[in-house]
KOLMAR-669419 format. One record per residue: x, y, z of N, C-alpha, C, O in turn; residue number from 0. Coordinates in nm, 3 decimals. Layout:
N
REC; n_X; n_Y; n_Z; ca_X; ca_Y; ca_Z; c_X; c_Y; c_Z; o_X; o_Y; o_Z; n
REC; X; Y; Z; X; Y; Z; X; Y; Z; X; Y; Z; NUM
...
//
This chain:
81
REC; n_X; n_Y; n_Z; ca_X; ca_Y; ca_Z; c_X; c_Y; c_Z; o_X; o_Y; o_Z; n
REC; -16.296; -1.781; 2.872; -16.355; -1.643; 2.947; -16.405; -1.568; 2.857; -16.340; -1.525; 2.762; 0
REC; -16.549; -1.540; 2.883; -16.624; -1.410; 2.800; -16.548; -1.333; 2.748; -16.447; -1.293; 2.806; 1
REC; -16.580; -1.297; 2.633; -16.551; -1.152; 2.607; -16.637; -1.036; 2.647; -16.758; -1.015; 2.639; 2
REC; -16.568; -0.990; 2.677; -16.613; -0.850; 2.774; -16.568; -0.725; 2.665; -16.468; -0.701; 2.597; 3
REC; -16.728; -0.645; 2.692; -16.747; -0.509; 2.576; -16.647; -0.399; 2.637; -16.616; -0.399; 2.756; 4
REC; -16.613; -0.329; 2.569; -16.467; -0.197; 2.556; -16.506; -0.095; 2.666; -16.614; -0.036; 2.667; 5
REC; -16.478; -0.090; 2.694; -16.493; 0.044; 2.828; -16.486; 0.177; 2.727; -16.399; 0.177; 2.640; 6
REC; -16.573; 0.284; 2.736; -16.542; 0.367; 2.652; -16.474; 0.478; 2.789; -16.524; 0.481; 2.902; 7
REC; -16.379; 0.544; 2.753; -16.330; 0.635; 2.831; -16.330; 0.787; 2.806; -16.321; 0.838; 2.694; 8
REC; -16.340; 0.851; 2.920; -16.330; 0.997; 2.883; -16.258; 1.047; 2.979; -16.259; 1.010; 3.097; 9
REC; -16.197; 1.129; 2.936; -16.076; 1.244; 2.989; -16.114; 1.342; 2.998; -16.117; 1.411; 2.896; 10
REC; -16.162; 1.400; 3.129; -16.102; 1.582; 3.160; -15.960; 1.605; 3.165; -15.884; 1.519; 3.210; 11
REC; -15.915; 1.730; 3.116; -15.795; 1.782; 3.111; -15.739; 1.904; 3.088; -15.827; 1.972; 3.035; 12
REC; -15.673; 1.945; 3.095; -15.618; 2.119; 3.054; -15.520; 2.097; 2.957; -15.422; 2.024; 2.964; 13
REC; -15.572; 2.197; 2.828; -15.501; 2.231; 2.732; -15.448; 2.326; 2.729; -15.468; 2.409; 2.818; 14
REC; -15.369; 2.349; 2.635; -15.370; 2.558; 2.634; -15.456; 2.617; 2.586; -15.445; 2.732; 2.629; 15
REC; -15.564; 2.608; 2.500; -15.698; 2.607; 2.452; -15.798; 2.605; 2.615; -15.895; 2.678; 2.593; 16
REC; -15.807; 2.557; 2.744; -15.902; 2.558; 2.814; -15.940; 2.364; 2.855; -15.882; 2.269; 2.803; 17
REC; -16.016; 2.359; 2.927; -16.037; 2.294; 2.976; -16.093; 2.189; 2.863; -16.174; 2.231; 2.781; 18
REC; -16.043; 2.034; 2.860; -16.158; 1.979; 2.735; -16.166; 1.836; 2.794; -16.094; 1.792; 2.884; 19
REC; -16.274; 1.764; 2.723; -16.338; 1.615; 2.739; -16.257; 1.563; 2.632; -16.239; 1.625; 2.527; 20
REC; -16.201; 1.433; 2.662; -16.165; 1.379; 2.515; -16.203; 1.248; 2.480; -16.234; 1.208; 2.592; 21
REC; -16.225; 1.149; 2.400; -16.284; 1.021; 2.397; -16.135; 0.988; 2.296; -16.087; 1.051; 2.201; 22
REC; -16.101; 0.893; 2.350; -15.996; 0.839; 2.223; -15.939; 0.940; 2.170; -15.945; 0.966; 2.050; 23
REC; -15.862; 1.025; 2.278; -15.777; 1.102; 2.163; -15.827; 1.202; 2.082; -15.756; 1.268; 2.006; 24
REC; -15.982; 1.222; 2.099; -16.050; 1.351; 1.990; -16.167; 1.430; 2.092; -16.254; 1.373; 2.157; 25
REC; -16.147; 1.547; 2.085; -16.156; 1.622; 2.153; -16.382; 1.614; 2.164; -16.465; 1.635; 2.075; 26
REC; -16.397; 1.587; 2.272; -16.569; 1.594; 2.261; -16.627; 1.726; 2.252; -16.690; 1.775; 2.158; 27
REC; -16.596; 1.778; 2.364; -16.615; 1.919; 2.450; -16.523; 1.978; 2.466; -16.422; 1.924; 2.510; 28
REC; -16.526; 2.129; 2.430; -16.457; 2.233; 2.508; -16.496; 2.307; 2.645; -16.605; 2.360; 2.620; 29
REC; -16.473; 2.329; 2.737; -16.540; 2.403; 2.895; -16.443; 2.502; 2.949; -16.324; 2.483; 2.928; 30
REC; -16.476; 2.591; 3.006; -16.420; 2.751; 3.026; -16.368; 2.680; 3.162; -16.248; 2.705; 3.172; 31
REC; -16.412; 2.603; 3.268; -16.342; 2.554; 3.390; -16.328; 2.389; 3.404; -16.366; 2.310; 3.318; 32
REC; -16.276; 2.360; 3.510; -16.225; 2.226; 3.545; -16.361; 2.155; 3.598; -16.381; 2.034; 3.590; 33
REC; -16.421; 2.219; 3.634; -16.537; 2.166; 3.718; -16.652; 2.124; 3.552; -16.676; 2.012; 3.507; 34
REC; -16.693; 2.244; 3.503; -16.747; 2.218; 3.363; -16.709; 2.093; 3.321; -16.793; 2.004; 3.304; 35
REC; -16.572; 2.072; 3.299; -16.540; 1.956; 3.237; -16.527; 1.809; 3.291; -16.512; 1.708; 3.223; 36
REC; -16.535; 1.818; 3.417; -16.559; 1.708; 3.483; -16.676; 1.650; 3.490; -16.700; 1.529; 3.490; 37
REC; -16.779; 1.774; 3.497; -16.915; 1.772; 3.461; -16.963; 1.697; 3.333; -17.047; 1.608; 3.337; 38
REC; -16.899; 1.741; 3.215; -16.918; 1.669; 3.118; -16.873; 1.531; 3.094; -16.954; 1.441; 3.074; 39
REC; -16.735; 1.512; 3.097; -16.664; 1.391; 3.096; -16.789; 1.312; 3.202; -16.883; 1.288; 3.126; 40
REC; -16.822; 1.267; 3.332; -16.909; 1.219; 3.404; -17.068; 1.221; 3.332; -17.132; 1.117; 3.321; 41
REC; -17.101; 1.303; 3.302; -17.215; 1.304; 3.234; -17.231; 1.213; 3.063; -17.330; 1.169; 3.005; 42
REC; -17.132; 1.214; 3.036; -17.056; 1.145; 2.907; -17.073; 0.969; 2.963; -17.147; 0.878; 2.926; 43
REC; -16.999; 0.975; 3.034; -17.008; 0.822; 3.091; -17.088; 0.731; 3.124; -17.091; 0.611; 3.098; 44
REC; -17.196; 0.838; 3.219; -17.298; 0.809; 3.279; -17.429; 0.726; 3.191; -17.503; 0.631; 3.213; 45
REC; -17.405; 0.825; 3.081; -17.480; 0.784; 2.940; -17.457; 0.679; 2.918; -17.535; 0.590; 2.950; 46
REC; -17.339; 0.654; 2.852; -17.305; 0.537; 2.821; -17.356; 0.456; 2.894; -17.459; 0.410; 2.843; 47
REC; -17.327; 0.407; 3.011; -17.397; 0.334; 3.120; -17.535; 0.320; 3.085; -17.539; 0.234; 2.997; 48
REC; -17.606; 0.346; 3.101; -17.723; 0.407; 3.148; -17.776; 0.316; 2.999; -17.865; 0.233; 3.007; 49
REC; -17.708; 0.347; 2.875; -17.738; 0.301; 2.778; -17.720; 0.098; 2.754; -17.769; 0.029; 2.664; 50
REC; -17.644; 0.059; 2.860; -17.605; -0.047; 2.860; -17.425; -0.106; 2.888; -17.379; -0.205; 2.946; 51
REC; -17.365; 0.007; 2.817; -17.246; -0.014; 2.841; -17.153; 0.010; 2.903; -17.203; 0.045; 3.011; 52
REC; -17.024; 0.019; 2.916; -16.909; 0.032; 3.023; -16.847; 0.118; 2.980; -16.815; 0.114; 2.861; 53
REC; -16.803; 0.244; 3.078; -16.767; 0.383; 3.069; -16.679; 0.431; 3.243; -16.707; 0.396; 3.357; 54
REC; -16.595; 0.501; 3.201; -16.525; 0.535; 3.281; -16.469; 0.702; 3.311; -16.348; 0.691; 3.289; 55
REC; -16.482; 0.780; 3.331; -16.440; 0.928; 3.346; -16.346; 0.945; 3.415; -16.366; 0.972; 3.533; 56
REC; -16.228; 0.936; 3.368; -16.076; 1.008; 3.431; -16.078; 1.156; 3.436; -16.110; 1.223; 3.338; 57
REC; -16.045; 1.207; 3.548; -16.032; 1.317; 3.573; -15.893; 1.396; 3.611; -15.843; 1.363; 3.719; 58
REC; -15.831; 1.485; 3.543; -15.708; 1.540; 3.573; -15.679; 1.628; 3.629; -15.770; 1.710; 3.623; 59
REC; -15.571; 1.672; 3.701; -15.575; 1.755; 3.785; -15.515; 1.856; 3.623; -15.503; 1.826; 3.504; 60
REC; -15.491; 1.982; 3.705; -15.419; 2.081; 3.599; -15.288; 2.072; 3.554; -15.246; 2.129; 3.453; 61
REC; -15.205; 1.984; 3.647; -15.055; 1.936; 3.591; -15.092; 1.810; 3.475; -15.014; 1.762; 3.392; 62
REC; -15.231; 1.776; 3.498; -15.187; 1.654; 3.397; -15.199; 1.521; 3.459; -15.213; 1.418; 3.393; 63
REC; -15.190; 1.528; 3.641; -15.234; 1.364; 3.656; -15.370; 1.328; 3.710; -15.470; 1.396; 3.729; 64
REC; -15.348; 1.228; 3.723; -15.489; 1.158; 3.766; -15.528; 1.200; 3.922; -15.463; 1.199; 4.027; 65
REC; -15.650; 1.232; 3.893; -15.668; 1.365; 4.040; -15.815; 1.216; 4.119; -15.825; 1.193; 4.239; 66
REC; -15.917; 1.134; 3.987; -15.985; 1.095; 4.024; -16.085; 1.042; 3.955; -16.171; 1.119; 3.912; 67
REC; -16.099; 0.882; 3.926; -16.169; 0.799; 3.839; -16.251; 0.769; 3.873; -16.259; 0.736; 3.991; 68
REC; -16.363; 0.762; 3.789; -16.500; 0.727; 3.789; -16.532; 0.600; 3.733; -16.541; 0.617; 3.611; 69
REC; -16.563; 0.431; 3.774; -16.617; 0.376; 3.611; -16.742; 0.352; 3.668; -16.786; 0.357; 3.783; 70
REC; -16.787; 0.324; 3.563; -16.952; 0.241; 3.532; -16.979; 0.151; 3.484; -16.963; 0.136; 3.363; 71
REC; -17.035; 0.050; 3.569; -17.064; -0.042; 3.556; -16.929; -0.164; 3.573; -16.848; -0.109; 3.647; 72
REC; -16.881; -0.295; 3.536; -16.843; -0.322; 3.600; -16.671; -0.321; 3.560; -16.617; -0.312; 3.449; 73
REC; -16.605; -0.337; 3.713; -16.491; -0.270; 3.781; -16.411; -0.367; 3.686; -16.433; -0.488; 3.680; 74
REC; -16.305; -0.292; 3.604; -16.225; -0.355; 3.551; -16.100; -0.439; 3.700; -16.080; -0.407; 3.817; 75
REC; -16.040; -0.561; 3.605; -15.968; -0.589; 3.731; -15.866; -0.543; 3.824; -15.840; -0.430; 3.783; 76
REC; -15.805; -0.562; 3.912; -15.736; -0.503; 3.972; -15.590; -0.554; 3.917; -15.594; -0.672; 3.883; 77
REC; -15.494; -0.507; 3.904; -15.340; -0.534; 3.823; -15.203; -0.523; 3.936; -15.155; -0.410; 3.930; 78
REC; -15.155; -0.584; 4.003; -14.981; -0.544; 4.026; -14.963; -0.404; 3.959; -15.013; -0.379; 3.849; 79
REC; -14.887; -0.310; 4.031; -14.848; -0.230; 4.026; -14.861; -0.110; 3.966; -14.780; -0.020; 3.990; 80
//
């Protein structure tokens, strides 16, 4: 099986300080609205993809649950559960 490059994941989520975009647990940017954070997460993921990488934007609701995931590059395999 060929080794696949790691997928870079950007999360947009609400914190006590407002909406943030994170990558591997570190804050990439802060935003005043959910829409601004989602736009930034999608743009960051698209940039990675346009540079030849694999990326994903995970967009959260204000309660922390996932509202939507956008994958750029080859989709990961589906797993049961």
